[in-house]
PDB file of N, CA, C and O in Angstrom:
ATOM      1  N   MET A   1       7.538   6.709 -11.776  1.00  0.00           N
ATOM      2  CA  MET A   1       6.923   6.001 -11.035  1.00  0.00           C
ATOM      3  C   MET A   1       6.825   4.540 -11.814  1.00  0.00           C
ATOM      4  O   MET A   1       6.396   4.596 -12.967  1.00  0.00           O
ATOM      5  N   THR A   2       7.211   3.141 -11.247  1.00  0.00           N
ATOM      6  CA  THR A   2       7.461   1.976 -11.818  1.00  0.00           C
ATOM      7  C   THR A   2       6.250   1.005 -11.792  1.00  0.00           C
ATOM      8  O   THR A   2       5.977   0.275 -12.746  1.00  0.00           O
ATOM      9  N   ARG A   3       5.511   1.048 -10.583  1.00  0.00           N
ATOM     10  CA  ARG A   3       4.132   0.595 -10.034  1.00  0.00           C
ATOM     11  C   ARG A   3       3.695   0.767  -9.118  1.00  0.00           C
ATOM     12  O   ARG A   3       4.175   0.694  -7.987  1.00  0.00           O
ATOM     13  N   VAL A   4       2.651   1.039  -9.479  1.00  0.00           N
ATOM     14  CA  VAL A   4       1.035   1.319  -8.034  1.00  0.00           C
ATOM     15  C   VAL A   4      -0.183   0.629  -7.935  1.00  0.00           C
ATOM     16  O   VAL A   4      -0.889   0.307  -8.890  1.00  0.00           O
ATOM     17  N   GLY A   5      -0.438   0.382  -6.584  1.00  0.00           N
ATOM     18  CA  GLY A   5      -0.939  -0.663  -6.328  1.00  0.00           C
ATOM     19  C   GLY A   5      -2.511  -0.121  -6.211  1.00  0.00           C
ATOM     20  O   GLY A   5      -2.765   0.503  -5.180  1.00  0.00           O
ATOM     21  N   GLY A   6      -3.267  -0.248  -6.885  1.00  0.00           N
ATOM     22  CA  GLY A   6      -4.324   0.619  -7.111  1.00  0.00           C
ATOM     23  C   GLY A   6      -4.514   1.610  -8.411  1.00  0.00           C
ATOM     24  O   GLY A   6      -3.926   1.053  -9.338  1.00  0.00           O
ATOM     25  N   ASN A   7      -4.932   2.510  -8.743  1.00  0.00           N
ATOM     26  CA  ASN A   7      -5.559   3.802  -9.598  1.00  0.00           C
ATOM     27  C   ASN A   7      -4.468   4.418  -9.721  1.00  0.00           C
ATOM     28  O   ASN A   7      -3.837   4.249  -8.678  1.00  0.00           O
ATOM     29  N   ALA A   8      -3.907   5.036 -10.427  1.00  0.00           N
ATOM     30  CA  ALA A   8      -3.019   6.566 -10.535  1.00  0.00           C
ATOM     31  C   ALA A   8      -3.729   7.492 -11.345  1.00  0.00           C
ATOM     32  O   ALA A   8      -4.933   7.263 -11.458  1.00  0.00           O
ATOM     33  N   THR A   9      -3.371   8.268 -11.808  1.00  0.00           N
ATOM     34  CA  THR A   9      -3.473   9.791 -12.438  1.00  0.00           C
ATOM     35  C   THR A   9      -2.576  10.662 -12.123  1.00  0.00           C
ATOM     36  O   THR A   9      -2.363  11.214 -11.044  1.00  0.00           O
ATOM     37  N   ILE A  10      -1.841  10.798 -13.553  1.00  0.00           N
ATOM     38  CA  ILE A  10      -0.442  11.689 -13.236  1.00  0.00           C
ATOM     39  C   ILE A  10      -1.060  12.980 -14.907  1.00  0.00           C
ATOM     40  O   ILE A  10      -1.317  12.801 -16.098  1.00  0.00           O
ATOM     41  N   ILE A  11      -1.026  14.246 -13.884  1.00  0.00           N
ATOM     42  CA  ILE A  11      -1.505  15.358 -14.692  1.00  0.00           C
ATOM     43  C   ILE A  11      -0.512  16.219 -14.831  1.00  0.00           C
ATOM     44  O   ILE A  11       0.103  16.445 -13.789  1.00  0.00           O
ATOM     45  N   LEU A  12      -0.046  16.945 -16.079  1.00  0.00           N
ATOM     46  CA  LEU A  12       1.064  17.893 -16.205  1.00  0.00           C
ATOM     47  C   LEU A  12       0.607  18.995 -16.677  1.00  0.00           C
ATOM     48  O   LEU A  12      -0.311  19.032 -17.496  1.00  0.00           O
ATOM     49  N   GLU A  13       1.190  19.999 -16.220  1.00  0.00           N
ATOM     50  CA  GLU A  13       0.628  21.376 -15.804  1.00  0.00           C
ATOM     51  C   GLU A  13       1.088  21.899 -16.216  1.00  0.00           C
ATOM     52  O   GLU A  13       2.006  22.106 -15.422  1.00  0.00           O
ATOM     53  N   LYS A  14       1.388  22.792 -17.554  1.00  0.00           N
ATOM     54  CA  LYS A  14       2.150  23.455 -17.717  1.00  0.00           C
ATOM     55  C   LYS A  14       2.357  25.172 -17.046  1.00  0.00           C
ATOM     56  O   LYS A  14       1.450  25.994 -17.180  1.00  0.00           O
ATOM     57  N   ASP A  15       3.430  25.453 -16.467  1.00  0.00           N
ATOM     58  CA  ASP A  15       3.913  27.400 -16.061  1.00  0.00           C
ATOM     59  C   ASP A  15       4.788  27.787 -16.685  1.00  0.00           C
ATOM     60  O   ASP A  15       5.915  27.676 -16.202  1.00  0.00           O
ATOM     61  N   GLY A  16       4.561  28.610 -18.475  1.00  0.00           N
ATOM     62  CA  GLY A  16       5.830  28.835 -19.117  1.00  0.00           C
ATOM     63  C   GLY A  16       5.934  27.629 -19.689  1.00  0.00           C
ATOM     64  O   GLY A  16       5.284  26.650 -20.054  1.00  0.00           O
ATOM     65  N   LYS A  17       7.258  28.192 -19.609  1.00  0.00           N
ATOM     66  CA  LYS A  17       8.506  26.486 -19.807  1.00  0.00           C
ATOM     67  C   LYS A  17       8.314  25.644 -19.109  1.00  0.00           C
ATOM     68  O   LYS A  17       8.939  24.612 -19.354  1.00  0.00           O
ATOM     69  N   LYS A  18       7.498  25.640 -18.065  1.00  0.00           N
ATOM     70  CA  LYS A  18       7.813  24.614 -17.105  1.00  0.00           C
ATOM     71  C   LYS A  18       7.127  23.719 -16.840  1.00  0.00           C
ATOM     72  O   LYS A  18       6.072  24.299 -16.583  1.00  0.00           O
ATOM     73  N   LEU A  19       6.834  22.020 -16.626  1.00  0.00           N
ATOM     74  CA  LEU A  19       6.029  21.077 -16.328  1.00  0.00           C
ATOM     75  C   LEU A  19       6.018  21.087 -15.002  1.00  0.00           C
ATOM     76  O   LEU A  19       7.031  21.261 -14.326  1.00  0.00           O
ATOM     77  N   ILE A  20       4.562  20.850 -14.419  1.00  0.00           N
ATOM     78  CA  ILE A  20       4.870  20.469 -13.059  1.00  0.00           C
ATOM     79  C   ILE A  20       3.807  18.953 -12.866  1.00  0.00           C
ATOM     80  O   ILE A  20       2.598  18.899 -13.092  1.00  0.00           O
ATOM     81  N   PRO A  21       4.611  17.945 -12.439  1.00  0.00           N
ATOM     82  CA  PRO A  21       3.662  17.025 -12.329  1.00  0.00           C
ATOM     83  C   PRO A  21       3.094  16.776 -11.106  1.00  0.00           C
ATOM     84  O   PRO A  21       3.393  17.199  -9.989  1.00  0.00           O
ATOM     85  N   LYS A  22       1.776  15.633 -11.668  1.00  0.00           N
ATOM     86  CA  LYS A  22       0.794  15.976 -10.021  1.00  0.00           C
ATOM     87  C   LYS A  22       0.207  14.208 -10.131  1.00  0.00           C
ATOM     88  O   LYS A  22      -0.193  13.702 -11.180  1.00  0.00           O
ATOM     89  N   VAL A  23       0.269  13.625  -9.043  1.00  0.00           N
ATOM     90  CA  VAL A  23       0.140  12.607  -9.250  1.00  0.00           C
ATOM     91  C   VAL A  23      -0.955  12.747  -7.964  1.00  0.00           C
ATOM     92  O   VAL A  23      -0.978  13.405  -6.924  1.00  0.00           O
ATOM     93  N   ASN A  24      -1.772  11.847  -8.558  1.00  0.00           N
ATOM     94  CA  ASN A  24      -3.191  11.263  -7.956  1.00  0.00           C
ATOM     95  C   ASN A  24      -2.973   9.682  -7.755  1.00  0.00           C
ATOM     96  O   ASN A  24      -2.675   9.015  -8.746  1.00  0.00           O
ATOM     97  N   ILE A  25      -3.120   9.040  -6.444  1.00  0.00           N
ATOM     98  CA  ILE A  25      -2.744   7.794  -6.039  1.00  0.00           C
ATOM     99  C   ILE A  25      -4.226   7.318  -5.378  1.00  0.00           C
ATOM    100  O   ILE A  25      -4.494   7.790  -4.273  1.00  0.00           O
ATOM    101  N   TYR A  26      -5.193   6.405  -6.006  1.00  0.00           N
ATOM    102  CA  TYR A  26      -6.024   5.688  -5.837  1.00  0.00           C
ATOM    103  C   TYR A  26      -5.844   4.440  -5.393  1.00  0.00           C
ATOM    104  O   TYR A  26      -5.332   3.547  -6.068  1.00  0.00           O
ATOM    105  N   GLU A  27      -6.317   4.300  -4.066  1.00  0.00           N
ATOM    106  CA  GLU A  27      -6.545   2.897  -3.640  1.00  0.00           C
ATOM    107  C   GLU A  27      -7.916   2.338  -3.046  1.00  0.00           C
ATOM    108  O   GLU A  27      -8.635   3.135  -2.441  1.00  0.00           O
ATOM    109  N   SER A  28      -8.293   1.089  -3.180  1.00  0.00           N
ATOM    110  CA  SER A  28      -9.723   0.615  -2.872  1.00  0.00           C
ATOM    111  C   SER A  28      -9.433   0.278  -1.400  1.00  0.00           C
ATOM    112  O   SER A  28      -8.311  -0.165  -1.154  1.00  0.00           O
ATOM    113  N   SER A  29     -10.210   0.417  -0.503  1.00  0.00           N
ATOM    114  CA  SER A  29     -10.526  -0.520   0.895  1.00  0.00           C
ATOM    115  C   SER A  29     -10.687  -1.677   0.288  1.00  0.00           C
ATOM    116  O   SER A  29     -11.448  -2.009  -0.621  1.00  0.00           O
ATOM    117  N   ARG A  30      -9.232  -2.737   1.380  1.00  0.00           N
ATOM    118  CA  ARG A  30      -9.454  -3.769   0.985  1.00  0.00           C
ATOM    119  C   ARG A  30      -9.793  -4.434   2.167  1.00  0.00           C
ATOM    120  O   ARG A  30      -9.881  -5.659   2.089  1.00  0.00           O
ATOM    121  N   LYS A  31      -9.973  -3.971   3.096  1.00  0.00           N
ATOM    122  CA  LYS A  31     -11.272  -4.498   4.371  1.00  0.00           C
ATOM    123  C   LYS A  31      -9.922  -5.603   5.042  1.00  0.00           C
ATOM    124  O   LYS A  31     -10.256  -6.686   5.522  1.00  0.00           O
ATOM    125  N   PHE A  32      -8.774  -5.287   5.013  1.00  0.00           N
ATOM    126  CA  PHE A  32      -7.561  -6.896   5.628  1.00  0.00           C
ATOM    127  C   PHE A  32      -7.809  -7.107   6.717  1.00  0.00           C
ATOM    128  O   PHE A  32      -7.687  -8.216   7.235  1.00  0.00           O
ATOM    129  N   GLU A  33      -8.325  -5.796   7.456  1.00  0.00           N
ATOM    130  CA  GLU A  33      -8.222  -6.236   9.435  1.00  0.00           C
ATOM    131  C   GLU A  33      -9.083  -6.908   9.260  1.00  0.00           C
ATOM    132  O   GLU A  33      -8.927  -7.980   9.844  1.00  0.00           O
ATOM    133  N   LYS A  34     -10.038  -6.830   8.687  1.00  0.00           N
ATOM    134  CA  LYS A  34     -11.330  -7.906   9.033  1.00  0.00           C
ATOM    135  C   LYS A  34     -10.911  -9.070   9.123  1.00  0.00           C
ATOM    136  O   LYS A  34     -11.290  -9.806  10.035  1.00  0.00           O
ATOM    137  N   ILE A  35      -9.893  -9.529   8.027  1.00  0.00           N
ATOM    138  CA  ILE A  35      -9.605 -10.635   8.362  1.00  0.00           C
ATOM    139  C   ILE A  35      -8.457 -11.111   9.342  1.00  0.00           C
ATOM    140  O   ILE A  35      -8.320 -12.279   9.706  1.00  0.00           O
ATOM    141  N   LEU A  36      -8.001 -10.514   9.556  1.00  0.00           N
ATOM    142  CA  LEU A  36      -7.071 -10.796  11.277  1.00  0.00           C
ATOM    143  C   LEU A  36      -7.787 -11.019  12.675  1.00  0.00           C
ATOM    144  O   LEU A  36      -7.295 -11.439  13.722  1.00  0.00           O
ATOM    145  N   ILE A  37      -9.134 -10.608  12.389  1.00  0.00           N
ATOM    146  CA  ILE A  37      -9.675 -10.228  13.875  1.00  0.00           C
ATOM    147  C   ILE A  37      -9.943 -12.437  13.822  1.00  0.00           C
ATOM    148  O   ILE A  37     -10.238 -13.251  12.947  1.00  0.00           O
ATOM    149  N   GLY A  38      -9.571 -12.503  15.468  1.00  0.00           N
ATOM    150  CA  GLY A  38      -9.093 -13.880  15.627  1.00  0.00           C
ATOM    151  C   GLY A  38      -8.550 -14.604  15.022  1.00  0.00           C
ATOM    152  O   GLY A  38      -9.022 -15.634  14.541  1.00  0.00           O
ATOM    153  N   LYS A  39      -6.961 -14.031  14.882  1.00  0.00           N
ATOM    154  CA  LYS A  39      -5.627 -15.407  14.435  1.00  0.00           C
ATOM    155  C   LYS A  39      -5.052 -15.239  15.404  1.00  0.00           C
ATOM    156  O   LYS A  39      -5.526 -14.732  16.420  1.00  0.00           O
ATOM    157  N   LYS A  40      -4.222 -15.533  15.296  1.00  0.00           N
ATOM    158  CA  LYS A  40      -3.345 -15.807  16.520  1.00  0.00           C
ATOM    159  C   LYS A  40      -2.084 -14.534  16.186  1.00  0.00           C
ATOM    160  O   LYS A  40      -2.000 -14.112  15.033  1.00  0.00           O
ATOM    161  N   VAL A  41      -1.430 -14.152  16.944  1.00  0.00           N
ATOM    162  CA  VAL A  41      -0.587 -13.222  16.929  1.00  0.00           C
ATOM    163  C   VAL A  41       0.667 -13.542  15.930  1.00  0.00           C
ATOM    164  O   VAL A  41       1.178 -12.739  15.149  1.00  0.00           O
ATOM    165  N   GLU A  42       0.977 -14.671  16.105  1.00  0.00           N
ATOM    166  CA  GLU A  42       2.116 -15.625  15.051  1.00  0.00           C
ATOM    167  C   GLU A  42       1.560 -15.262  14.073  1.00  0.00           C
ATOM    168  O   GLU A  42       2.201 -14.485  13.365  1.00  0.00           O
ATOM    169  N   GLU A  43       0.193 -15.649  13.630  1.00  0.00           N
ATOM    170  CA  GLU A  43       0.223 -15.728  12.337  1.00  0.00           C
ATOM    171  C   GLU A  43       0.121 -14.709  11.190  1.00  0.00           C
ATOM    172  O   GLU A  43       0.156 -14.845   9.967  1.00  0.00           O
ATOM    173  N   ILE A  44      -0.037 -13.477  12.124  1.00  0.00           N
ATOM    174  CA  ILE A  44      -0.528 -12.199  11.408  1.00  0.00           C
ATOM    175  C   ILE A  44       0.738 -11.494  10.319  1.00  0.00           C
ATOM    176  O   ILE A  44       0.387 -11.006   9.245  1.00  0.00           O
ATOM    177  N   PRO A  45       2.187 -11.509  10.731  1.00  0.00           N
ATOM    178  CA  PRO A  45       3.128 -11.232  10.129  1.00  0.00           C
ATOM    179  C   PRO A  45       3.102 -11.823   8.635  1.00  0.00           C
ATOM    180  O   PRO A  45       3.137 -11.235   7.554  1.00  0.00           O
ATOM    181  N   ASP A  46       3.027 -13.248   8.961  1.00  0.00           N
ATOM    182  CA  ASP A  46       2.659 -14.082   7.610  1.00  0.00           C
ATOM    183  C   ASP A  46       1.357 -13.335   6.255  1.00  0.00           C
ATOM    184  O   ASP A  46       1.333 -13.141   5.039  1.00  0.00           O
ATOM    185  N   LEU A  47       0.679 -13.188   7.150  1.00  0.00           N
ATOM    186  CA  LEU A  47      -0.874 -12.802   6.239  1.00  0.00           C
ATOM    187  C   LEU A  47      -0.957 -11.554   5.798  1.00  0.00           C
ATOM    188  O   LEU A  47      -1.455 -11.307   4.699  1.00  0.00           O
ATOM    189  N   VAL A  48      -0.411 -10.483   6.716  1.00  0.00           N
ATOM    190  CA  VAL A  48      -0.183  -9.418   5.933  1.00  0.00           C
ATOM    191  C   VAL A  48       0.704  -9.374   5.056  1.00  0.00           C
ATOM    192  O   VAL A  48       0.450  -8.877   3.959  1.00  0.00           O
ATOM    193  N   SER A  49       1.587  -9.741   5.268  1.00  0.00           N
ATOM    194  CA  SER A  49       2.718  -9.800   3.885  1.00  0.00           C
ATOM    195  C   SER A  49       1.828 -10.265   2.425  1.00  0.00           C
ATOM    196  O   SER A  49       2.340 -10.043   1.328  1.00  0.00           O
ATOM    197  N   ARG A  50       0.861 -10.732   2.503  1.00  0.00           N
ATOM    198  CA  ARG A  50       0.144 -11.154   1.316  1.00  0.00           C
ATOM    199  C   ARG A  50      -0.930 -10.013   0.598  1.00  0.00           C
ATOM    200  O   ARG A  50      -1.627 -10.265  -0.384  1.00  0.00           O
ATOM    201  N   ILE A  51      -0.890  -8.634   1.363  1.00  0.00           N
ATOM    202  CA  ILE A  51      -1.424  -7.503   1.018  1.00  0.00           C
ATOM    203  C   ILE A  51      -0.942  -7.712  -0.767  1.00  0.00           C
ATOM    204  O   ILE A  51      -1.479  -8.279  -1.718  1.00  0.00           O
ATOM    205  N   CYS A  52       0.220  -7.002  -0.608  1.00  0.00           N
ATOM    206  CA  CYS A  52       0.866  -6.960  -1.827  1.00  0.00           C
ATOM    207  C   CYS A  52       2.382  -7.329  -2.007  1.00  0.00           C
ATOM    208  O   CYS A  52       3.389  -7.286  -1.300  1.00  0.00           O
ATOM    209  N   GLY A  53       1.979  -7.820  -3.648  1.00  0.00           N
ATOM    210  CA  GLY A  53       3.206  -8.750  -3.692  1.00  0.00           C
ATOM    211  C   GLY A  53       4.947  -7.884  -4.335  1.00  0.00           C
ATOM    212  O   GLY A  53       6.032  -8.395  -4.613  1.00  0.00           O
ATOM    213  N   ILE A  54       4.586  -6.782  -4.352  1.00  0.00           N
ATOM    214  CA  ILE A  54       5.926  -5.826  -4.586  1.00  0.00           C
ATOM    215  C   ILE A  54       6.509  -5.462  -3.187  1.00  0.00           C
ATOM    216  O   ILE A  54       7.687  -5.778  -3.018  1.00  0.00           O
ATOM    217  N   CYS A  55       5.829  -4.814  -2.108  1.00  0.00           N
ATOM    218  CA  CYS A  55       6.287  -4.187  -1.096  1.00  0.00           C
ATOM    219  C   CYS A  55       5.910  -5.871  -0.286  1.00  0.00           C
ATOM    220  O   CYS A  55       4.974  -5.775   0.508  1.00  0.00           O
ATOM    221  N   HIS A  56       6.193  -6.547  -0.341  1.00  0.00           N
ATOM    222  CA  HIS A  56       5.858  -7.397   0.818  1.00  0.00           C
ATOM    223  C   HIS A  56       6.226  -7.641   2.396  1.00  0.00           C
ATOM    224  O   HIS A  56       5.643  -8.147   3.355  1.00  0.00           O
ATOM    225  N   VAL A  57       7.448  -7.042   2.178  1.00  0.00           N
ATOM    226  CA  VAL A  57       8.762  -6.629   3.285  1.00  0.00           C
ATOM    227  C   VAL A  57       8.365  -6.122   4.388  1.00  0.00           C
ATOM    228  O   VAL A  57       8.316  -6.622   5.511  1.00  0.00           O
ATOM    229  N   PRO A  58       7.885  -4.382   3.755  1.00  0.00           N
ATOM    230  CA  PRO A  58       6.621  -4.318   4.593  1.00  0.00           C
ATOM    231  C   PRO A  58       6.197  -4.093   5.445  1.00  0.00           C
ATOM    232  O   PRO A  58       6.421  -3.592   6.547  1.00  0.00           O
ATOM    233  N   HIS A  59       5.224  -4.667   4.670  1.00  0.00           N
ATOM    234  CA  HIS A  59       3.970  -5.470   5.308  1.00  0.00           C
ATOM    235  C   HIS A  59       4.293  -6.288   6.182  1.00  0.00           C
ATOM    236  O   HIS A  59       3.789  -6.036   7.277  1.00  0.00           O
ATOM    237  N   LYS A  60       4.672  -6.812   6.160  1.00  0.00           N
ATOM    238  CA  LYS A  60       5.429  -7.649   7.158  1.00  0.00           C
ATOM    239  C   LYS A  60       5.692  -7.518   8.335  1.00  0.00           C
ATOM    240  O   LYS A  60       5.011  -7.808   9.318  1.00  0.00           O
ATOM    241  N   LEU A  61       7.218  -6.845   8.224  1.00  0.00           N
ATOM    242  CA  LEU A  61       7.396  -5.692   9.361  1.00  0.00           C
ATOM    243  C   LEU A  61       6.801  -5.046   9.797  1.00  0.00           C
ATOM    244  O   LEU A  61       7.208  -4.659  10.893  1.00  0.00           O
ATOM    245  N   GLY A  62       5.539  -4.500   9.338  1.00  0.00           N
ATOM    246  CA  GLY A  62       4.580  -3.580   9.855  1.00  0.00           C
ATOM    247  C   GLY A  62       4.013  -4.290  10.825  1.00  0.00           C
ATOM    248  O   GLY A  62       4.039  -3.897  11.991  1.00  0.00           O
ATOM    249  N   GLY A  63       3.149  -5.980  10.276  1.00  0.00           N
ATOM    250  CA  GLY A  63       2.729  -6.752  11.144  1.00  0.00           C
ATOM    251  C   GLY A  63       3.616  -6.879  12.700  1.00  0.00           C
ATOM    252  O   GLY A  63       3.246  -6.508  13.814  1.00  0.00           O
ATOM    253  N   VAL A  64       5.087  -7.640  12.225  1.00  0.00           N
ATOM    254  CA  VAL A  64       5.784  -7.529  13.386  1.00  0.00           C
ATOM    255  C   VAL A  64       5.527  -6.405  14.417  1.00  0.00           C
ATOM    256  O   VAL A  64       5.503  -6.655  15.622  1.00  0.00           O
ATOM    257  N   THR A  65       5.390  -5.525  14.066  1.00  0.00           N
ATOM    258  CA  THR A  65       6.165  -4.303  14.826  1.00  0.00           C
ATOM    259  C   THR A  65       4.241  -3.729  15.717  1.00  0.00           C
ATOM    260  O   THR A  65       4.171  -3.349  16.886  1.00  0.00           O
ATOM    261  N   SER A  66       3.222  -3.818  14.941  1.00  0.00           N
ATOM    262  CA  SER A  66       2.217  -3.942  15.252  1.00  0.00           C
ATOM    263  C   SER A  66       1.096  -4.831  16.306  1.00  0.00           C
ATOM    264  O   SER A  66       0.028  -4.541  16.846  1.00  0.00           O
ATOM    265  N   SER A  67       2.074  -6.198  16.261  1.00  0.00           N
ATOM    266  CA  SER A  67       1.471  -7.068  17.054  1.00  0.00           C
ATOM    267  C   SER A  67       1.372  -6.962  18.293  1.00  0.00           C
ATOM    268  O   SER A  67       2.590  -6.817  18.394  1.00  0.00           O
ATOM    269  N   PRO A  68       0.954  -6.887  19.572  1.00  0.00           N
ATOM    270  CA  PRO A  68       0.661  -7.131  20.866  1.00  0.00           C
ATOM    271  C   PRO A  68       1.606  -7.744  21.663  1.00  0.00           C
ATOM    272  O   PRO A  68       1.360  -7.976  22.847  1.00  0.00           O
TER     273      PRO A  68
END
């Protein structure tokens, strides 16, 4: 795992000679949807692409497909 936007814990459990990884990812609520209220539909893809600097393209595509 190279990057996580938020906090993560990795717990390794041992079952005999085998290690079992358990990953918990916690992301805080950003309330980004509140910022979009009252914005023009054309602005939404550009605004949501700023949610994450790592995965901006999926956010932008999600903004395009969810726009009315």
